[in-house]
Structure formats: C-alpha cells, structure tokens
N, C-alpha and C positions, 0 to 999 in steps of 0.2 A: 254247560254251554260249550258247543264245539268251537274249535279254532276257525277264524275266518279263512275263506278259500284264497283270498288275495290279501296278504298282510301288508303290502306296500302302502296303501292309503293310511293305515294305522301307524306304520313306521314313519311315513312322511309327516303326518300331523304331529306325532310325538316329537320328532326332531325339530319341527318348526316351533313348537311350544317350548322345548328345551332351549333352543337358541334365543328365542324371545326373552325367556327368563334370565338367561345369562347376560344378555344385553341390558336388561333392566337393572340387574344387580351391578354391573360394571358402571352404568350411568349413575346409580345412587352412590357409588364409591368414588365418583368424579374421575374415573379412569377412562371414560368413553363419553362422547357427545354425539347423540343421534337426533335426527329429525324424524319423529314417530309418524308424521304424516306421509313419509316415504317408506318407512320400514314395514308398517302393517300391510299396505298393498303388496309389497314384495313377498311377504310371508304368505299371503293369500294366493298369489299367483303360483308360488312354488308348490304349495299344497295342492292346488288345482291341477297343476301339471302332473304331479305324482299320481293323483287319483285317475286322471285321464289316461296316463300311460299304463296304469294297472288294468284299467278297463280294456284297453286295446290289446294288451298282452293276454288277458283272460279270454277275449274273443278269439284271438288267433290260436290260442291253445285249445279252445273248445271245438275247433273245426276238424 
C-alpha cells in the first residue's frame, strides 16, 4: 500500500486520538476533570480543520 499523498489528515486524526486517550487516562486517575460533551466536539473540529487545510494545500500544490 503506497503512502498517502497528504499525511496531514492522518497525523491530525492520530494526534486527536492520542490526546483523547491521554485525557481519558488522566480522568480515570482523578488527575483531570473534563466535560466530555465539550471535548468531543472540539476534537472533531480540530480534525476537520486539519483535513480541510490539507485539502487546500493539496489543491494549491497541484496548480
């Protein structure tokens, strides 16, 4: 399988999943208190922005 042409979406999603996992772990250890009704939408917005920016960069590079 070839490497993706634009790795930014994959990196953005991986980073969001990693940060979410760390936050869950810290909450389970009672070191952090989060409102997940706020955290999940923020993660989705960040991943969406990374994907959109990668698309714009790919389009600009293809011209």
